[in-house]
C-alpha positions as CSV (number, residue, x, y, z in Angstrom):
1,X,119.4,129.1,56.9
2,X,122.1,131.3,57.5
3,X,125.2,131.8,55.3
4,X,124.1,133.1,52.5
5,X,126.2,134.5,49.0
6,X,124.9,136.9,46.8
7,X,125.6,136.5,42.9
8,X,124.2,138.3,40.1
9,X,120.4,138.4,40.2
10,X,120.2,136.1,43.2
11,X,120.9,135.1,46.3
12,X,122.4,131.6,47.3
13,X,122.2,129.4,50.5
14,X,124.8,126.5,50.1
15,X,125.6,123.4,52.2
16,X,121.6,122.7,53.5
17,X,120.8,119.9,55.5
18,X,119.1,117.5,54.4
19,X,115.9,116.2,55.2
20,X,116.1,113.0,53.8
21,X,113.3,110.5,55.6
22,X,111.6,113.6,57.7
23,X,110.2,116.0,54.9
24,X,110.4,119.8,56.1
25,X,108.8,123.0,56.5
26,X,110.1,126.1,55.5
27,X,108.6,129.2,57.6
28,X,109.4,132.7,55.7
29,X,108.0,136.3,56.0
30,X,107.7,137.5,52.5
31,X,107.4,140.8,50.3
32,X,106.2,140.4,46.8
33,X,107.3,142.4,44.0
34,X,105.3,145.1,43.0
35,X,102.2,144.3,40.5
36,X,100.2,146.6,38.1
37,X,99.2,143.8,36.1
38,X,96.5,141.1,37.3
39,X,99.4,138.7,38.2
40,X,102.8,138.7,38.8
41,X,105.5,135.8,39.7
42,X,109.4,135.0,41.0
43,X,110.8,131.6,41.5
44,X,111.2,131.9,45.1
45,X,113.1,129.3,46.1
46,X,115.4,126.6,44.1
47,X,117.0,123.7,45.7
48,X,119.8,121.8,43.6
49,X,122.9,119.2,44.3
50,X,125.2,121.9,44.1
51,X,125.4,125.3,43.3
52,X,126.1,124.7,39.4
53,X,123.3,125.9,37.7
54,X,123.4,123.1,35.3
55,X,122.8,120.8,37.7
56,X,118.9,119.5,37.9
57,X,116.3,120.7,40.7
58,X,115.1,118.8,43.5
59,X,112.5,121.0,44.0
60,X,111.5,124.5,43.6
61,X,108.5,127.0,44.5
62,X,107.6,129.6,42.6
63,X,104.9,132.6,43.6
64,X,102.0,134.9,42.1
65,X,99.9,137.3,43.3
66,X,97.2,134.4,43.3
67,X,99.1,131.1,42.6
68,X,101.7,128.7,43.6
69,X,103.7,126.5,41.4
70,X,106.3,124.0,42.9
71,X,108.3,121.2,40.5
72,X,109.1,117.8,41.4
73,X,111.1,116.1,39.0
74,X,110.8,113.1,40.8
75,X,106.9,113.0,40.3
76,X,105.4,109.8,39.0
77,X,101.8,111.2,38.4
78,X,103.2,114.2,37.4
79,X,106.1,116.8,38.1
80,X,104.7,119.8,39.2
81,X,101.4,121.1,40.1
82,X,100.1,124.8,39.6
83,X,97.4,126.0,41.6
84,X,95.9,129.2,41.0
85,X,92.7,131.3,42.7
86,X,92.5,129.5,45.9
87,X,92.4,132.3,48.3
88,X,90.2,135.4,47.8
89,X,91.6,138.5,46.4
90,X,91.7,140.5,49.2
91,X,94.3,138.0,50.3
92,X,96.8,137.6,47.5
93,X,100.0,138.7,47.9
94,X,100.0,142.6,47.1
95,X,102.3,145.0,46.6
96,X,105.9,145.4,47.5
97,X,104.7,146.8,51.2
98,X,103.5,143.7,53.3
99,X,105.2,141.8,54.8
100,X,103.0,137.9,54.8
101,X,104.0,135.1,56.7
102,X,104.5,131.7,54.3
103,X,105.1,128.5,54.8
104,X,105.6,125.6,52.5
105,X,105.4,122.0,54.0
106,X,106.2,118.4,52.5
107,X,104.4,115.9,54.5
108,X,106.3,113.2,54.8
109,X,103.3,111.3,56.4
110,X,100.7,111.6,53.8
111,X,103.4,112.6,51.2
112,X,101.5,115.5,50.6
113,X,102.5,119.6,50.2
114,X,100.8,121.9,52.5
115,X,101.0,126.1,51.9
116,X,100.1,128.4,54.6
117,X,99.5,132.0,54.3
118,X,99.4,134.2,57.6
119,X,99.5,131.2,59.7
120,X,96.3,129.5,58.1
121,X,96.0,126.7,55.6
122,X,95.6,128.0,52.0
123,X,96.5,125.1,49.9
124,X,97.0,121.3,49.8
125,X,97.9,118.8,47.2
126,X,99.9,115.4,46.6
127,X,103.8,115.7,46.0
128,X,103.5,113.5,43.5
129,X,106.3,110.7,44.9
130,X,107.5,110.0,48.2
131,X,108.3,113.1,50.3
132,X,111.1,111.3,52.4
133,X,112.5,111.3,48.7
134,X,112.3,114.5,47.9
135,X,115.4,116.0,49.5
136,X,118.7,116.7,47.5
137,X,121.4,114.2,47.8
138,X,124.7,115.6,46.3
139,X,127.8,116.6,48.1
140,X,127.3,120.3,48.5
141,X,123.3,121.2,48.9
142,X,122.4,125.0,47.1
143,X,119.3,126.6,47.5
144,X,119.0,130.3,45.4
145,X,116.7,132.4,45.9
146,X,115.5,134.1,42.8
147,X,116.9,132.4,39.8
148,X,117.2,128.7,38.6
149,X,118.6,128.0,35.2
150,X,120.8,129.6,32.4
151,X,118.3,132.0,30.2
152,X,115.5,131.7,33.1
153,X,115.0,135.5,33.6
154,X,112.8,135.4,37.2
155,X,115.3,137.1,39.1
156,X,113.2,140.0,40.4
157,X,113.5,141.6,43.6
158,X,111.4,140.1,46.2
159,X,112.3,140.5,50.1
160,X,113.1,137.4,52.9
161,X,113.0,137.8,56.9
162,X,113.4,135.1,59.4
163,X,113.7,132.2,57.0
164,X,113.7,129.1,58.4
165,X,114.0,125.5,57.4
166,X,112.5,123.1,60.1
167,X,113.5,118.9,59.7
168,X,110.7,116.8,61.0
169,X,110.7,114.6,64.0
170,X,110.5,111.1,62.8
171,X,108.2,109.9,65.7
172,X,106.1,113.2,65.7
173,X,105.8,114.3,61.9
174,X,105.3,117.2,60.6
175,X,104.5,120.6,62.7
176,X,101.1,121.0,63.7
177,X,98.5,124.0,62.6
178,X,98.9,125.5,65.8
179,X,102.9,125.5,65.6
180,X,102.9,127.3,62.1
181,X,100.2,130.2,63.3
182,X,102.6,130.9,66.6
183,X,105.4,131.7,64.1
184,X,103.0,134.0,61.9
185,X,102.1,135.9,65.0
186,X,105.3,136.1,66.7
187,X,106.8,139.4,67.0
188,X,110.1,139.6,64.4
189,X,112.4,142.7,65.5
190,X,113.2,143.6,61.7
191,X,109.8,143.6,60.1
192,X,107.9,147.1,61.5
193,X,104.3,146.3,62.7
194,X,103.1,148.8,60.3
195,X,104.0,146.2,57.3
196,X,102.7,143.5,58.5
197,X,98.8,142.1,57.4
198,X,96.2,143.4,60.2
199,X,93.2,141.4,61.4
200,X,89.6,142.3,60.4
201,X,88.0,144.9,62.6
202,X,91.2,146.6,63.8
203,X,91.5,150.6,62.8
204,X,94.5,150.0,60.8
205,X,92.7,148.0,58.2
206,X,90.2,150.7,57.7
207,X,90.2,153.9,55.0
208,X,89.9,156.6,57.3
209,X,87.8,159.8,56.6
210,X,90.4,161.4,55.3
211,X,90.4,164.1,52.7
212,X,93.4,165.8,50.8
213,X,94.5,169.5,49.9
214,X,92.7,168.7,46.6
215,X,89.4,167.3,48.1
216,X,90.3,163.9,47.3
217,X,89.1,160.8,49.2
218,X,90.2,157.1,49.8
219,X,88.1,156.2,47.0
220,X,89.6,158.8,44.2
221,X,93.4,157.5,45.7
222,X,91.6,153.3,45.1
223,X,90.6,154.2,41.3
224,X,93.4,156.4,40.0
225,X,95.8,153.9,41.6
226,X,94.8,151.1,39.2
227,X,95.8,153.2,36.2
228,X,98.5,155.7,38.3
229,X,100.0,153.5,41.0
230,X,102.2,156.2,41.7
231,X,99.5,158.1,43.3
232,X,99.4,156.0,46.5
233,X,103.1,156.1,46.9
234,X,102.8,159.4,49.2
235,X,102.9,158.9,53.1
236,X,99.7,160.0,53.7
237,X,97.2,158.2,51.6
238,X,99.2,155.3,52.2
239,X,98.5,156.2,56.1
240,X,95.2,157.1,55.5
241,X,93.8,155.1,52.8
242,X,95.5,151.2,54.2
243,X,92.8,149.4,51.8
244,X,92.2,151.8,48.9
245,X,96.5,151.7,48.4
246,X,97.3,148.5,49.6
247,X,99.5,149.7,51.8
248,X,98.0,147.3,54.5
249,X,96.5,144.0,53.8
250,X,93.8,141.6,55.8
251,X,95.2,138.6,57.1
252,X,93.9,135.3,55.5
253,X,92.2,133.1,58.0
254,X,91.7,130.3,56.3
255,X,89.1,128.9,53.6
256,X,85.1,127.9,54.7
257,X,85.7,124.0,54.5
258,X,81.8,123.7,55.1
259,X,80.0,125.2,52.5
260,X,81.2,127.4,49.5
261,X,81.6,131.1,49.9
262,X,80.8,134.1,48.1
263,X,82.8,137.2,48.9
264,X,80.7,140.2,47.1
265,X,82.5,143.2,48.8
266,X,86.1,143.0,48.6
267,X,87.2,146.0,51.0
268,X,86.2,148.2,53.8
269,X,84.7,151.1,52.1
270,X,83.1,154.1,53.8
271,X,79.8,155.0,52.0
272,X,79.0,158.8,51.7
273,X,75.5,159.8,51.4
274,X,74.9,160.7,47.8
275,X,71.4,161.7,48.2
276,X,68.9,162.6,51.1
277,X,67.9,159.2,50.8
278,X,71.3,156.7,50.3
279,X,73.4,155.5,48.0
280,X,72.8,152.7,45.1
281,X,76.3,150.2,44.7
282,X,76.0,148.5,41.3
283,X,77.8,145.1,40.2
284,X,80.9,145.6,38.8
285,X,79.5,145.1,35.4
286,X,77.1,147.6,35.2
287,X,77.3,151.3,33.6
288,X,75.4,154.1,35.6
289,X,74.4,155.8,32.3
290,X,72.9,152.1,31.4
291,X,70.7,151.9,34.2
292,X,69.7,155.3,34.2
293,X,68.8,154.7,30.8
294,X,66.8,151.6,31.3
295,X,64.7,153.3,34.5
296,X,64.0,156.2,31.9
297,X,62.6,153.6,29.2
298,X,60.7,151.5,32.0
299,X,58.9,154.4,33.2
300,X,57.9,155.8,29.7
301,X,56.3,152.2,28.7
302,X,53.5,153.6,31.7
303,X,53.6,150.1,33.8
304,X,55.5,151.8,36.7
305,X,52.0,151.1,39.1
306,X,51.5,147.6,38.2
307,X,55.7,146.5,37.8
308,X,56.1,148.1,41.1
309,X,53.0,147.7,42.8
310,X,54.7,145.5,46.2
311,X,58.0,147.7,45.8
312,X,55.5,150.8,46.9
313,X,53.6,149.1,49.2
314,X,56.9,148.3,51.3
315,X,57.7,151.5,50.7
316,X,54.5,152.9,52.4
317,X,55.3,150.7,55.5
318,X,59.4,151.8,55.5
319,X,60.1,153.5,58.3
320,X,63.9,154.5,57.7
321,X,65.7,155.8,54.6
322,X,65.5,154.5,51.3
323,X,66.4,155.4,47.9
324,X,63.1,155.9,45.4
325,X,64.5,153.7,42.6
326,X,61.2,154.5,40.8
327,X,62.6,157.7,40.0
328,X,64.7,157.9,37.9
329,X,66.2,161.4,39.0
330,X,66.9,160.5,42.5
331,X,68.1,157.3,41.2
332,X,70.8,158.9,39.1
333,X,72.1,161.2,42.0
334,X,72.3,157.9,44.4
335,X,74.6,155.8,42.4
336,X,78.0,155.5,43.5
337,X,80.1,153.7,41.2
338,X,82.9,153.8,43.3
339,X,81.2,151.2,45.4
340,X,80.4,148.5,43.1
341,X,80.6,144.7,44.3
342,X,81.5,141.5,42.1
343,X,78.5,140.6,39.7
344,X,80.5,137.2,39.1
345,X,80.1,136.2,43.0
346,X,76.6,136.6,42.7
347,X,75.4,134.8,39.7
348,X,77.4,132.0,41.2
349,X,76.0,132.0,44.2
350,X,72.7,132.2,42.7
351,X,73.1,129.5,40.5
352,X,74.3,127.2,43.4
353,X,71.0,128.2,45.1
354,X,68.7,127.9,42.0
355,X,70.7,124.1,41.3
356,X,70.5,122.8,45.4
357,X,67.0,125.0,46.7
358,X,69.3,125.3,49.8
359,X,69.2,127.9,52.5
360,X,71.9,130.5,52.6
361,X,73.6,132.7,54.7
362,X,74.1,136.5,54.3
363,X,77.0,138.0,56.2
364,X,78.3,141.5,56.3
365,X,80.2,144.4,58.5
366,X,78.5,147.5,59.2
367,X,79.2,150.5,61.4
368,X,78.2,154.6,61.7
369,X,81.0,156.9,60.7
370,X,78.7,160.1,61.5
371,X,75.6,161.4,63.0
372,X,74.2,161.2,59.3
373,X,74.6,157.3,60.2
374,X,71.5,157.7,62.7
375,X,67.9,157.7,62.2
376,X,65.0,158.8,65.0
377,X,64.2,160.9,67.1
378,X,62.9,159.0,70.5
379,X,62.8,160.9,73.4
380,X,64.1,158.1,76.0
381,X,67.3,156.6,73.5
382,X,68.2,159.5,71.2
383,X,68.5,158.9,67.5
384,X,69.9,155.3,67.0
385,X,72.0,153.7,64.4
386,X,69.8,151.0,62.3
387,X,72.0,149.7,59.3
388,X,69.2,150.2,56.2
389,X,70.7,147.8,53.0
390,X,68.4,146.8,50.4
391,X,69.6,144.2,48.1
392,X,68.2,144.1,44.5
393,X,67.6,141.7,41.8
394,X,66.7,144.6,39.4
395,X,66.0,148.3,39.6
396,X,63.7,149.1,36.8
397,X,61.1,147.1,38.1
398,X,62.3,147.0,41.4
399,X,62.8,143.6,42.5
400,X,63.8,143.9,46.2
401,X,65.3,140.1,47.2
402,X,66.4,141.1,51.2
403,X,66.3,144.4,52.8
404,X,67.0,145.2,56.4
405,X,65.8,148.7,58.0
406,X,63.3,150.0,60.3
407,X,59.5,148.1,59.2
408,X,57.2,147.6,61.4
409,X,59.3,147.8,65.0
410,X,61.9,150.4,66.2
411,X,64.7,148.2,66.3
412,X,64.9,146.8,62.6
413,X,64.2,144.0,60.7
414,X,65.2,142.2,58.1
415,X,62.5,141.3,54.8
């Protein structure tokens, strides 16, 4: 797909080869529209029998930050599909600075449509009719980018690169998953590496320990950009705070098909020690002032020793750092509202565990960022990094469901 004509608010590609009887895979690099709302969309590709705007659509693809729409006018059971929220929010199409590899496949062997992001399968579903009959049949097939029919104003400005159509081999079938992955990771000269997604764990995917000339850190930029996106348009915040400013994005690696996965933490974040004992992160449905008020009301009732006896017994055997959540002043000083987590995901996870009574797995990445992250003064090994993480069901009284840190031994335990 190389010959294009630019007209009005769209770009048109004419004389497209038919994929009738074979199915096809569209491969492309894509930059989404700048979006400050929950989701913004654009008709990405619209295929017709000719370039006349009044001609019928053969098929089309609409993209949003968190959704995919495709039209199939020949559909028998349905004529369109609109799957939404099929990937975690951290992998959604974000901003106009991230190039993402996308692949849209019509599989003639199963009459299904598949959607790949960054080389990994993100969604699949039935096409609704025979894929072998999905191709346009007119004398001058046209595919337009960004526009469809008169009166429809979906010509938003997006960018595409290295747009390819692969007609499937009738004998071998559609492109395999590993072939699509190879397209997603190959170098493309026209695309700056710093604008492509990065794998989790890469340094380029982390907000740095950086302070601007006004004393603001990356957390400040993340919070302010939600209301004032322009604060993240400056070169230094974009470079130093790639996640806070959404100037870099993690590559999608595929869904967990074996068991439901709940992401409670959607970013990489440097957590500063707000008190000598540590930091408290609240659920995103909780308010700092309300939590402290609840603590003071609980203490005033005079049941602190009875309600928190188990917590204090564990406190006395603990050898590392731990915020004393029964001290309301220390609790208030330790709360960092910028490190909130997804309360809805926690509630869904909890409900599923209660209903099924099954085992579960908690997984997270953590690393030291300064000497303040280290504990212990052992002569042989010196200060070491032993993460201290305590997950609470409630704070007043404290219900500590899971704790990681130094307990009876010197290597760290979970309880």
